[in-house]
PABA-18741 format. One record per residue: residue in three letters; x, y, z of N, C-alpha, C in turn. Coordinates in pm, whole numbers, plus 50000, padded with zeros to 5 digits. Atoms other than C-alpha are relative to their C-alpha. Example, Ala and Ser with C-alpha at 12.3 -4.5 7.8 and 13.67 -1.06 7.14 Angstrom:
! residues 2
ALA500894988150000512304955050780500905012050000/SER499184988149994513674989450714499235010950073/
//
This chain:
! residues 626
MET500754988449992500065000650005500835011849998/ASP499004987149993501455035849918499435012850060/THR500564988249930501055070450072500535012649932/GLN499694985650029501045105950003500255009350117/ARG499814992249887502505130850236498885011949985/ASP501124991750010499815156350332500365013949990/GLY499564985750020501875186850259500275008750112/LEU499914991449891501985200950600501425004550012/GLU498734996649981505635200850613500555008149886/GLU499424993650115506155216450272499605015249992/ARG500224984849985504765250550382501175007650031/VAL498914991849985506935279450367500025008950134/PHE500284992449864505415294450687500904995050119/VAL499135003949877507725294450987499705007250108/PRO500534991849871506165304251336501045003550062/SER498844997249901508295321751571499075007250125/GLY500454995749859507905335051936499774991350084/PRO500295008849873507015321052269499124988749971/PHE501005010450041503905304052125500384989949911/ALA499425008350086505775287351863500854988850060/ARG499085008849925508455274352076499194990250096/TRP501025009149898505605259452331499574990549906/LEU500465008950072504105243452045501084987949941/ASP499035009050049507275228351901500474989850118/ARG499915009549873507975215452268499034990750021/ILE501105010250013504595198752268500124989249914/ASP499905009450129505105182951929501094988650041/ARG498955009449974508485167252035499914991050112/VAL500305008649876507285155352385498954988649944/LEU501075010450042504085139352219500794990349894/GLY499505008850110506165125951922500954987650078/THR499375009249934508445107752173499174990050070/LEU500945008949930505755094852395499204991049927/ILE500955008550086503895079952108500794989049906/GLU499135006950079506755068951879500764987850063/VAL499415009649927508545049152130499224987650024/PRO500935012049963505695026852245499394992649866/ALA500235008450116504745020851886500824992449939/ALA498975008050046508015009551789500124985650092/LEU500095012449914507964985552093499044991049969/LEU501195007450031504564974251996500314990049891/VAL499665007150128505804962551652501004988950044/LEU499145010749960508664942251825499094990550088/ALA500745007049916506274929752090499184991449920/GLU500775009450096503954915151807500844989649932/VAL499155011750051506804897551643500444990850106/VAL499545008349885507894883451967498834988050040/VAL501295008249974504314870752064499514989849903/LEU500585008650103503304856451740501164988449974/LEU498905009950010506884838051701499874991350119/MET500265010749899506234823652044499004991149975/GLY501075009250033503064809851938500214989649908/VAL499685009250095504614792851640500964990450060/ILE499145009249939507444777951833499374991450084/TRP500635011249907505394764252113499054992549946/ARG500995008050065502814751751884500684987449916/TYR499495008550099504854736651606501224991050051/VAL498855005949953508194729551785499824991950129/LEU500145007349890507214721352127498744993150032/HIS501315005950010503714710752060499305001450139/LEU500844994549884502254730452366499575013749968/PRO500514988250046500164756952219499755010850106/LEU500294989849913499974789752394498585005849973/ILE501194998150031496334794852438499765016750016/TRP500234985149994496764833252527500815008749899/SER499154993050089499144842052256499235009549894/ASP500804993250103496514852651987499255011750077/GLU500794988649897494424871552271500955011750037/LEU499274989549973497354892252373500615006149866/ALA499544995050118498544896652020498645010849938/SER501144990250058494884913151944499965010250098/ILE500114987249925494994935752244501165008949963/LEU498814990550040498444948952152499765005049880/PHE500164994250130497414951151794499075012449977/LEU500824988450003494564977551848500805011750053/TRP499184989049957496974997752050501075004349883/LEU498964996750103499554994551758499395007849902/ALA500834993450111496865004551522499785016450023/MET500344986249955495835036751713501325008650015/LEU498764992349971499335047851811500655001749849/GLY499534999650122500475040251440499055011749927/SER500864991750052497545062251328500445015450028/ILE499514987149937498835091351558501325002849913/VAL498615000150063502435085351408499665005849861/ALA500094995450139501135088851049499235014950003/LEU500414985849999499055121451129500925009450027/ARG499014989449958501875137951292501065002349913/ARG499054999650114504145129151002499495002249868/GLY500754996850129501645137550736500004987349904/GLU499835012650085501585100850603498564993049976/HIS501195006650031497865093950593499615000249869/MET500445001350132496655082950264499065010949948/ARG501034988150051494955111250053500355000549842/MET499824994650141494525122049682500365014349994/THR499604986350020496375152649601500075004449876/ALA499664996450148496225153549225499285013649981/VAL500824988550014493495182049246500715011050090/VAL499504990049923494875201249534501435005349954/SER498664995950047498475201049417500085007649878/ALA500144991350112497405218349100499705015350015/LEU500444987749935496455249149307501335008050012/PRO498864990849958498865279049371500414995650148/ALA499695004449882500855274649679499255004050123/ARG501034995249895498785297149907498874993350016/GLN501405008450001495485280049821500324985650045/ARG499695014449973497185245749843500124999250156/ALA499685000649842498375253450210498645002150068/PHE501344999049938494735264550289499284988350004/PHE500605012850004493335234050168500394989250072/ASP499235010349914495795214150358499295003450145/LEU500804996149864494305232550667498624995150016/ILE501525006050004490755223450566500014985450022/ALA500235015049991491685187250521500374996150144/THR499585003749860493395186250882498745003350077/ALA501164996649906490435204751016498644990549983/ALA501175010250026487995178850864500314987350093/ALA499585012149934489945151851019499815000950150/ILE500164997149851489865167951367498384999850017/ALA501424998949987486065173651310499454985450028/PHE500435015249987485655135451268500384993550148/LEU499585005249850487715127851577499365004650116/VAL500754993449908486015151951787498654993650020/LEU501245007249998482645136751686499934985150065/VAL499975013149969483665102551757500604996750146/LEU499215002649886485605107252084499074996250122/HIS500805003349878482695104952334499324984849964/PRO500565015250009481095074252157501074989450023/ALA498825007549994484675060052158500194996950156/TYR499835001949840484725065252550498904989350039/GLU501015009349961481395049152581500234985649966/PHE499765012150053482275019852371501174993150084/ALA498915005849921485445013952584499474995850132/ALA500795001049874483355018252894499134986350011/ASP501275011049992480764991352796501064986849983/GLU499145012150015483774966152703500514997150150/ALA499545002749871484664967753077499244988650056/PHE500785010249949481864943253130500294986449941/VAL499625012250064483454917952892501354994250039/THR498705004649965486204895553013500554990849891/THR499425006650105488674881352779500204983850052/PRO500105014349963488494841552787501464994550052/ALA498775003949960492314835652814500535006550100/LEU499204992049905494004862553002498975004450120/GLU501054995849896490624868453206500265015350047/ILE499724985349969491144907153195498745006749937/PRO501064994450058488454932253117500335003349859/ASN499614994850145488214938852738500245015749972/SER499754986350029488504977452798501425002250004/TRP498504997550020492234972652833500295001149856/ARG499704999050145492114967252460499235011549934/ALA500864989950065489204989852377500345014450037/ALA499564987649969490725018952557501025006949896/ALA499074993850133493165023452250499095008249930/LEU500754991350090490205038652064499865015750053/PRO500154987349965489365068352279501345006950035/VAL498754995949965492965073452397500795004749872/GLY499424996950126494235073452025499235010549953/ILE500804989850069491455095851904500235013150077/ALA499764986649899492085121552205501295006849948/LEU498794995950017495735122952117500145003749837/MET500224995250141494975125951731499585013750004/ILE500494986149999492945157051814501085010750039/VAL498924991349965495795172151996501075003049913/ILE498904999450118498505164351723499375009249903/GLY500384991350110496235178951462499915013550024/VAL500104984649977495565211151642501345006349989/VAL498804995349999499155215351715500755000349870/HIS499444998350129500275208751359499405011549931/MET500644989250062497635232751235500595014550025/PHE499494988149964499125261251430501555001349996/ARG498354998050012502835251951390500225003549867/HIS499714999150147502475252051001498965010549937/ALA500944990150069500085281050944499875012450087/PRO500454990149916499295314851076498824999450080/ALA500945003749906497065313951368498485003749936/LYS501264994250062494295335051176499414989649885/GLU500445008350098494395310050881499394986350057/ALA500365012049945494185279451108498585002150076/LEU501244996849934491275294251303498835000549901/LEU500894999850101489575302650975499604987049944/ALA500365012550028489745266750867499304993050096/LEU500905008149901488485251851185498585005350019/ALA501114995849996485675277351184499174995449863/GLY500635003850122484755267550814499424986650017/VAL500475013349979484605231150893499104998450109/THR501154999049890482595237951224498765004549930/ALA501184995750063480205258751009499284988849924/VAL500615010750087479695230550755499244988950097/VAL500455010049910479085204951044498705006450060/ALA501024994249933476655228851211498875001149906/LEU501214999850133474605233250861499534987549977/ALA500615012750018474455197350837499164994550099/ALA500895004349887473105191451180498675007149991/LEU501314992950028470465218651109499144994649896/ALA500765006050120469485200150778499614985550038/GLY500155013949972469225168050965498474995049975/THR501465004349995465295168150992499544997249855/SER500614999250149464685175850616500844987049922/LEU499285009850064467375149950524499344985750014/LYS500735013549969465545120450668498954997449901/SER501065002850085462765126150437500344994449848/LEU499445004450145465025118750129500164987449978/GLY499855014350021465345082350193501444996949970/ASN498705003850050468165065950007500605009649925/TRP499114989850073469005096649814501035005650082/ASN498894994049915471045104150116501244991949971/LEU498625007350023473475075850000500935009449895/LEU499234990550100474245098649702500645011650070/ILE499584987449932474435129749910501234996750099/PHE498985000449910476775116050173501224990449944/PHE498985008950031478775086350015500465002249857/VAL499644996050133478955099149654500465015850008/GLY499594988149994478825136649699500975002950105/GLY499264996149877480255139950047501534993449990/VAL498845007249996483055114050016500925005049871/GLY499524995650117483765124949655500695014150016/ALA499564987149980484205161649763501224999550092/MET499055000349913486355153950057501304995049935/VAL498805006750078488685130449855500755009349917/LEU499394991350094489185156549584500515011950064/LEU499414987749917489895183549853501304995650074/GLY498695002649941492715163549979499694994350144/VAL500075006649849491025150850321500424986249992/PRO499505013450004492735118250411498814989949983/ILE501025008250028490745088550285499314994450123/ALA500555006149877490205072550631498935010250069/PHE500914988649936488585106250767499085002949917/SER501054997050093486665111250459498884988650007/PHE500715010449977485085077550497499275001650132/GLY500564998849858484495082750872499225009950013/LEU500834986849982483095117550851498644996049930/ALA501255001650062480645107550589499014988850064/THR500785011249926479525074750774499395006250136/PHE500614994449887479035093651100498865009749958/ALA501114990650037477025121350934498874992849956/TYR501205005950080474825096850729499284992050126/LEU500755006749895474065074851052499345009750094/SER500704990049894473515105151302499055008249937/LEU500914989750040471505126851065498854994249923/THR501215005450071469315103950861499534986850056/THR500545012549942468955072951081499945002250161/SER500044997349855468175067251443501014989750063/THR498845008149948471275044551477501005006850096/PRO499274991849909473305052251789501475001549930/THR498554995950053476845069251697501034989950054/ILE499085010149952478525042951906500134989049918/VAL499805012250103478005018051612501115004949926/VAL499034995050079480315038951414501354993350075/VAL498875005849925483065029951674500184985949996/GLY500105013149999482044995551700500364992949881/ARG499755006150133482244988351328501515003649982/MET498624996250011485675006451313500944989350088/ASP499295010949932486954983451589499924987549951/GLU500345013450083485524953551416501074998549878/GLY498985000450116487394962351104501364999850012/MET498854999449963490524970251260500604989150080/SER499655010849905490684939751493500074986949953/HIS499615013050046491004910951257501254996250021/LEU498695004649967493894891151357500824998749876/ILE499285003350124494734883751001500635012149973/LEU499314986550027495454921450963501275000450067/LEU498854997949926498234918351205501214998549898/SER498855002650086500384905550927500285012549907/VAL499834988650071500084940250766501435005850053/PRO498754994849941502754956451003501114992349973/LEU498765008349994504744925351004500564998549860/PHE499335000850139505074922550630500745012849955/VAL499304986350029505914959150604501244999250068/LEU498645001449924508744953250855500764992249915/LEU498955011850071510054923850656500325006749886/GLY499414995350121510054943550335501085011750022/LEU498694990949975512214972650501501004992150039/LEU498815007349954514374945750653500824993749884/ILE499485005950131515074929150311500665011049913/GLU499384989150080516004963350159501375002950090/MET498854996349928518334972050455501084989050019/THR499045010649987519984939150471500694996749865/GLY499365002350133520974938650102499474987849931/MET500475011550062518794908850017499415004149867/ALA500424995350107517004927849764501105002549890/ARG498764995950098520294940349599500504985849938/ALA499555012850042521324903649581499284993249897/MET500875005250113518494893249379500095006749881/VAL499944991750131518694922349144501264997549927/GLY498655002950055522454915549098499854987449933/PHE500055013250068521834878549001499295002449859/LEU500644998350118519144888248753500685009049886/ALA499114991550101521394915948601501154992249939/SER498905007950044524104891448563499634989549874/LEU500585010850108521854868848348499475007549877/LEU500504995550105520114893348144500505015249964/GLY499404987050018522174927248149500565001549866/HIS499304999050131523824920447812499024999949880/VAL500985001450115520584916747601499315013849976/ARG500724986750030518684946447448498724999550092/GLY501024998849899516374958347712500044994150125/GLY499785012749894517944932947957499675007050137/LEU500274994749879517884957848259498255002950026/SER501484997449968514074963948204499334986250035/TYR500535014149963513454926248204500304997250151/VAL499475002449854515574925948531498995008150086/LEU501114992649922513154953448669498704991950017/ILE501265005950007510114932648592500224987550084/GLY499835013049922511574900348735500375003950154/ALA499794997749851512994918049050498805004050078/MET501254995849918509664934049135499224988350035/TYR500795012449963507984899949102500664992550123/LEU499355009449897510644883249342499825010150133/VAL499994992249870510664912449586498825001050062/SER501334999449959506934915749593499664986550093/GLY500355011549920506874879449710500664999050129/ILE499574998649849508764890150024499235011750067/SER500384988149919507644923850131498525002250011/GLY501454996150006503984928450027499665013349999/SER500284987550008504424963750033500665006349866/LYS499614995450139504704983149685501015011650025/ALA499134990549997506395013049843501494994150037/ALA498695006749968509274990249992500464992049887/ASP499415007250127509404969349662500645011149924/MET499284990950115510115000249442501085005750066/ALA499004992649923512325016749709501324989350003/ALA498945009550003514434983149700500624998549869/VAL499585005150139514734976649333500605014049919/ALA499644986850074514755012949158501445004750022/PRO498684994949986518015026649323501064992449953/VAL498965011650025520014995249240499965000549834/LEU499875000950146518894995948850500055011149931/PHE500214987750087518075031748740501355006549949/PRO498974993050033521665045248759500614992049868/GLU499575007150126522825017848493499155001449889/MET500884997550112519725021948300500125012149928/ARG499864987650051520205058848276501394999549902/ALA498574999750071523965052448169499794993249860/ARG500215005550104522685030647887499045007349893/GLY500974990450074520285058547757498594998150017/ALA501194999649972517215050547902499325013450036/LYS500704986449961514725079547923499334999950137/PRO500535001349865513705089948275498394996450003/GLY501465003650000510025088948178499664985949977/ASP500255014650017510315053748056500404993250105/LEU499615008749879512015042348372498845001950093/VAL500965000149904509255056148602498744994049952/ALA501275005250058506455044348363500244984350023/LEU499915015650001507935008548363499974996450158/LEU500015003349863508505009548743498435001150061/SER501464999449953504755019848788499294988649949/ALA500635013050060503654992348567500284988650076/THR499695012149933505564966348742499405000450136/GLY500644998449872503964979649069498484993249988/ALA501375005650021500494971548915500074985449972/GLN499845013650040501704939148775500144990550126/THR499585009049889502934924949105498785002550109/GLU500944999149898499744933549309499564987350061/THR500575013549962498654896149319501184991550054/ILE498895010649949502084882849434499915000250148/PRO499805002149847502064868749781501185003050066/PRO501024997749900502204881450048499355014749981/SER500604985550015500474912349889499055003250113/LEU500924994649887498624932750167498775000749944/VAL501435000750054495634934549927499434985450004/LEU500575015349982495364896749921499654996650144/ILE500215000549861495574897450298498755006650047/THR501144992549954492804923850333498754993949925/ILE501165008250077490554904050068499604988550103/GLY500145012749906490924873350295499145004950128/SER500704996849859489924893750605498745003649992/VAL501434993650018486844911150462499124990949930/THR500925008450091485444884250236499974986350041/GLY499855014849965486484849650395500544990949927/VAL499385006750105488324838450104501314994850068/SER498915005649941491134814750203501255009049963/ILE498874992650032494404832650233501094991049935/ALA499015010850067496394801950133499654999049855/ALA500505000950144494194798649814500375012649938/LEU499584988150052494784835849741501505000549964/PHE498314999850039498674832049781500244990649890/THR499455009850114498704802849543499365005149858/GLY500614995350135496314817649292500765013749960/GLY499404987250041498274851349275501294998249916/LEU498635000050057501514837649130499905000349847/LEU500064998850146500574829948772499465013349938/PRO500564988250077498584862048697500995010849985/GLY498774989249995501684882248794500904995449880/ILE499275005150116503684862148539499365004649870/VAL500684997850131501234866148261499985017049981/LEU499704985750024501284904048314501365005349981/GLY498574996850015504984904548345500434996749846/LEU499675003950129505124887148008499555009149905/ALA500494988250095502834913647851500995012650002/LEU499144990149983505254939347977501244998049926/ALA498775002650061508174921447852500045001849840/VAL500354998650141506714919747493500255015449974/LEU500084986550023506364957447503501465005150022/VAL498514996949994509994962147630500774994549881/TRP499165003350102511414941447367499755008349875/TRP500224990950116509644961647102500535015050012/ARG499464988249990510724993147247501655002650007/TYR498405000749979514494984947316500634991349884/ARG499445008750108514824963846991501305005449931/ASN498714992750071517454988846867500965005250087/GLU499214993749897519214995347183501474998049971/ASP498565002250017523044999347162500604995250099/LEU499375007849890524774974847365501454999149975/SER498575001950044528374980047207500925001950110/GLY499044997649895529814992647543499564990550130/VAL500535008749918528044966047744500764984850017/ARG499155013649996530144933947869499034990150061/ARG500945011049958528404902747905500724991250121/ALA499375006449870528994884148253500294988549951/SER499555014250031530904854148246499294989050101/ALA500685010549915529644820148384500514999350136/ARG499435000649856531884823948681499345009650100/GLU500784987349943530244858548754498434995750033/ILE501515005149988526734844948700499964989850124/GLY500255010549902527344815848936500495007050137/LYS499784993949873528934837749211498725008550036/ALA501234992049968525894861249197498814991050040/PHE500875009149970523614831349207500134995950144/LEU499645005249888525284819149508499725010750115/ILE500424987749893524964853549697498475001350003/SER501434994749999521324857249593499074986950055/ILE500945012749957520254820449707499175003750124/PRO500724997449871519334830250063498795010249972/ALA501074990450026517314860349931498824993949912/ILE500855006650083515634840549655499014990150055/ALA500775009149930514644813849892498955005550077/LEU501034996549894512654834750133498565000549956/PRO501385000950034509494838349916499394986350008/PHE500485014949985509424799749896499784994950136/ILE499965003749854510034795650260498625005450055/ILE501384994549950507044818850344498854993449953/ARG500995007750054504664801350109499974985150046/ALA499875013449946505704768150224499464997650145/ALA500445000249870505194776250574498645001350038/VAL501444998849996501704785950516499384986749958/ILE500595012350055500784756250307500274987250076/GLU499805011749901502404731350531499645000850127/GLY500784998649855500664744850841501025003050098/VAL499274995749909503714755951017499765012550070/ALA500424987849939502504790351066498785004149913/THR501214993250043499194808950989500495011949908/ALA499654989350093499224837350713500345011750087/THR499584989349919499574860851011501304998250075/GLU498675003649939502444842451179501264998949912/VAL498865004850085504484832950880500875012749981/SER499084988050013505914869550853501004999250117/THR499054999749881507614864951182501174992649967/ILE498865009450053509564835051029500855006949903/GLY499224992150088510554857150743500855011050053/ILE499424990849934511534884550971501434994650068/VAL498875005149939513804862451180501054993849890/TYR499005005550125515264847050847500745013249950/ALA499504989850051515964881550718500955005850103/VAL498874994649893517834894051042501234989749991/VAL498905008249986519974861351043500775001349874/ALA499414996850116520714866650675500705011650003/GLY499434987450016521594902050707501234999050097/LEU498875001749913523934893351018500994991549954/LEU499075011750027525534861850902500404998449862/VAL499615002750136525364860550525500355013449932/TYR499864988050056525244896450402500845008850067/ARG499184991749914527014911850685499575015449978/GLN500444987950021524774941850642498785002450103/PHE501224998549910522624951350947500345011950080/PRO499794986349910523064987851068498905003150100/TRP500845000649891521414987351399499295014850020/ARG500434984149983520895026451394498615002349923/LYS501004999450074518355019951137498684993650048/ILE501205007849969516094997151320498895008950071/TYR501174991049934514185023851547499385008349898/PRO500744994750123513385044651233499064990249910/ILE500755009450099512165013851048498794995550086/LEU501175003449921510025002751350498675011950011/VAL500924987849998508415038551375499344999249856/TYR500654999750133507815039250990498994988049980/THR501005011450028506205004851011498615002850062/ALA500994995349903503995016651295499035009949925/GLY500734989150079502875048551091499324993749870/LEU500755005450127502195030650757498924990850035/SER500945012149951500355001950938498705008150054/GLY501264990549934498225028451132499145004449880/SER500684990750105497355047550816499114989949941/ILE500555011150072496305013950643498844996450081/LEU500865005149925494445000550946498795008450022/LEU501174991349971492445032051015499145001249875/ILE501054999650124491195032350647499234986749995/ILE500795013949987490114995850704498885000350089/GLY501024997849884488395005351024498745009049939/ALA500934990550046486645035250853499124993449889/ALA500715008250115485685015450535498954989750034/THR500875010449946484274987450739498805007650049/GLY501134992249937481895013050923499135004749870/MET500744995550118480945027750567499294988549927/ALA500575012250065480394992750418498684995850090/TRP501115004849906478144984050722498845008849968/ALA501134991050024476035015250666499344998749868/LEU500665003650136475635006850293499184988550011/THR500615012149957474594973150404498605002250042/GLN501264997549928471884984550631499145007849938/SER500844991350076470535009050397499194992449887/GLY500625006150104469654982650159500795000949871/PHE499554997550107472064993649909500674987649932/SER499295012250031474104961149891498874989949925/GLN501055006450048470814942749820499725003849845/ALA500194994250129470034966049540501164999149898/LEU498775000850101473574964649388500084985149971/ALA500085013850045473284926049394499064996849900/GLU501175002450087469904925749213500455006549855/PHE499414993450120471494950748953500944992349931/MET498865007650068474644931648899499464986749936/LYS500375013550056472874897648862498965000949877/ALA500884997450120470334912748615500695005349881/LEU499194995350112473094925448395499984988649873/PRO499955010550130472914907848025501594994849987/GLY498685005650029475764885047949500644992650127/GLY499615007549896475994868548294501385002150069/ALA498624997049928479404863648459500975007849930/PHE499114993150089481294878648163499845015250031/THR500404987249975479494911648203500335004150136/PHE499824996549859479734912348570501475001850027/ILE498484997449973483564907848573500395011149921/ALA499644988950081483834933548295499655012850070/VAL500424990949938481864957248478500635003650144/SER499104998249879483784950448810501445006849970/ILE498624995750050487144956448617500005015749973/VAL500104986350007486024990548514499785008050122/ALA500254993849873484684999248850501315000750092/PHE498725000549933487984988949009501195007849961/ILE499014989250050490095007348780499735013350049/ILE500504986849960488305038248871500165002050163/LEU499884999449831488115030449260501544998750031/GLY498755000549966491745020849243500805013049982/SER499444986650049492635054749093499665010750111/VAL500344988449909490665075549339500044996250148/LEU499895004149846490625055349661501074992450032/GLU498805010649971493725033249641499304987250015/GLY500575013150005493504998149666499234994450116/ILE500595005249874492764986750025498745005750046/PRO501484993349985489835012850063498974994349914/ALA501075004750104488225000349758499624985150031/ILE500235012849963488574964849857499184998350113/VAL500755000949861487304968950207498545004449967/LEU501404993150042484284990150066499114991249916/PHE500795006550092483204968749794500114983450003/GLY499885013450010484654935649844498854991750067/PRO501195006949932481914924450107498875000749916/LEU501074997050084479334936149850500034991949889/LEU499795007150144480624919849523500334985250008/PHE499565015050015482264886849615498794992250021/PRO501265011050003478854869549738499255001349867/ILE500745000150134477384881349399500834991549912/ALA499295009050091480314864949220499854986350031/ARG500195013749963479684833149407498654995349953/GLN501285003150050476084834049315499714996949859/ILE500075000650127476594836148956501074991649949/GLY499105009950043479304810248941501325003249975/VAL498664995050028482554830948922500934995650133/HIS499175006049884485254812149129500585013050070/GLU499704988749917486164836749423501375004049976/VAL498564998749999489884832549373500285007749857/HIS500024995150151489604840848980499465014150017/TYR500464986849981487524870949076500775009150078/ALA498944991149905489914883249338501105004149911/MET498804996750084492774882449099499475010249873/SER500584989250096490654901648833499995013350045/VAL500204989049939489604927349053501545007350065/ILE498664996149940493114931349229500855006949877/LEU499314995250107494724935748883499525012549952/ALA500544988050040492324961148778500095011650090/MET499884989549904492464981149100501535004949995/GLY498524996150010496354979749060500225009149887/MET499854991150130496054995648706499595014250040/GLY500504986549936494115024548872500855006050091/LEU499224994749904496335028149146501395006049951/PHE498754994050046499425033748931499745007949856/ALA500104993350130497785052248630499755014350038/PRO500244985749997498015090348606498875002949945/PRO499534991149920496575114348658499595001350159/PHE500445000549869495035103148982500634989850095/GLY499515012349919496625070549079501175004650087/VAL499074995749906498705078449395501394991049987/GLY498815007950032501035047949313500905004449904/TYR499094995050103502345064849013500745010750060/TYR499354989949946503285094949213501134995850103/ALA499115005549905504985072949472501184993549932/ALA498785004850079507085056249201500755013949953/CYS499024987250022508195093449092500715003150094/ALA499224996449877509075101549430501164992750027/ILE498915009249957511245069949496501085002149879/SER499005000850109512865073749140500445015549980/ARG499624986850018513125112149166500055005149860/ILE500394997350128511615117648831498745007449982/HIS501254991649999509045145748758498904990549922/PRO501285006650066505545130748688499695000749867/ASP500394996350131505215147748362500844992849900/GLU499075006750091507975128948207499264984149968/GLY500575012150024506205095548248498624998849934/MET501364998650030502685106348146499814991549855/LYS500025007050134503345095547770500334986949995/PRO499465012250012505385064547804499264989250083/ILE501045011449926502955048548053499064996149939/ILE501235004250077500105047147817500544986749930/GLY499555013850064502005017547629499844989450104/TYR499845010849897502604998647956498494996550056/LEU501325002649950499015004048069499174991949906/ILE500765007150100497674990047741500524983650005/ALA499225012249987500244959847781499184993050117/LEU500675005449878498684954848142498634996449974/LEU501405002050027495224956848006499914986149916/VAL499935012250083495954928847750500374988150098/GLY499735010849916497434907648016498864996350099/LEU501365001549932494364913748234498964992149938/ILE500975008150087492164902547963500144985849992/VAL499455014350025494124869947916499674993050142/VAL500355006149856493694863648308498574997350006/VAL501534999549984489994871848296499584988649920/THR500615010850076489234848847997500514986750013/VAL499505014649967491424820048121500014997850156/PRO500005000449887490244812948459501094990350074/TRP498945010649965492814782848498501225006650062/ILE498824993249948495584810148539499905002350148/SER500144997249860494234819848877499524986950081/VAL500555011449927492654785448992500644987149977/GLY499585012750042494634759448820500804992750094/PHE499135007349906496974751349108499304998650137/LEU500684999949867494404752549388499564984350033/
//
């Protein structure tokens, strides 16, 4: 999953005076008080889950309390990670529209976005407290402690996010503008509350008002996606229904508390470790020794390296950051144009969305009940098909490349590179085998990968800078928090849509489409390309997966085949300009201006579409090895 910075740190305004120094001090103190526990929680989750694997599989003495403790710590990690993401400006949002504005207007809309996030947090603070208080009457079965120990993470996290949000507004903008943004958002909330009585009479038209008009406007204005979903859901339920607002918090808790989602921070951590230890560089080096001497060879290496690295990290940002800096300097030296480089990098990001242990696969399994092991198995071949489609285009574009100055690697050099890369190449197979053979669950298997990466970094590659561990842990917490908050907010929004009857109406509409299963998949692909571009992958999956997968089952589409089809479509939207944030993440990682890749990426998107059509029309590619 990829992020866009919210722009707060990019403003030129620099506050001064006693008030500014006081705000800076508050920010530093809160930062330390939040980041240190968040980093420790990431480590604690690794230890707890690894103990569960060892005690169950090695000692044959299952720890009955390990999953329960991991669940308690997980919600605290999710909330503290959300605070870290808010403080660092790393909550996912669409900035394509706002970034086109002049600097002063862009800065003010950033204030509006932060104020809207604060408004949602203020509105749910008291319901979150009530929810946590009610959980005090529930006792956990294994540890036999009140469940409020876990649920307290919600009001505590929400309160701290309010403080962080207000501090950041006044640290990065004149007080007058910050107050104006807060007043503007407050006025909109007040007007909506006054209109509540008349809105109830509109019935299901409110779905268009809140979930199309409201969410669409907030996303385009740059409000982080999680807060856009949350604010629209809270407004819809409180203004147009008699549903208690505590339900919003309950649904958020449900969405963020699936134990399978614990693999999100752990696979993010694993991806960062393979980059830090040099494992990714070893894999790329081996592929380059094999193919570096052929026309377009390094482009083939990029396609293959992204496939292999995705099989380890599950995080697209980590994948691209691990591969691009290794290959791009030599590709530039051979005459590759910057736009072509970032276009291919983006295309490989979309190509490898189905490669296990993709976070999108894990999310689909969490929200739809599809077997994680089946998704992991079914995702391997579709990525190869799209990779071959990209390779054909690379062959055409580089068929006349001048390689007169390129030396072919000797057999000895290839053999040496292969030996060096064996520990790195083996990791994806170890992860997959551990799940299939029952050594570890899809949640626990990442801990095996983490231990393996640490050992390989220390003993094999001799590259393990300890000073980087703390920043990596904090980054893991922040990215995970931003993802999990989206899942929580999207779960609440999906519940509201289901209760309104929208899901039933959607099911009837989709089943009535002429053409049966083929038309259903075709419409789904178009929808997910658009959703992937606007909402990013995970929010789109959480929001519409529970609605569409049951329909797929009813009309005879295999759920794994359908999953691969919509994931690849969503990936195309995620990495397609002008809205796809994955494309801009690729530009940031490769340090290439987005305008340079706009034209070259069209050909790669066409190649991806051809590959997607092949995957859709040949279901065996997705389900043949199940």
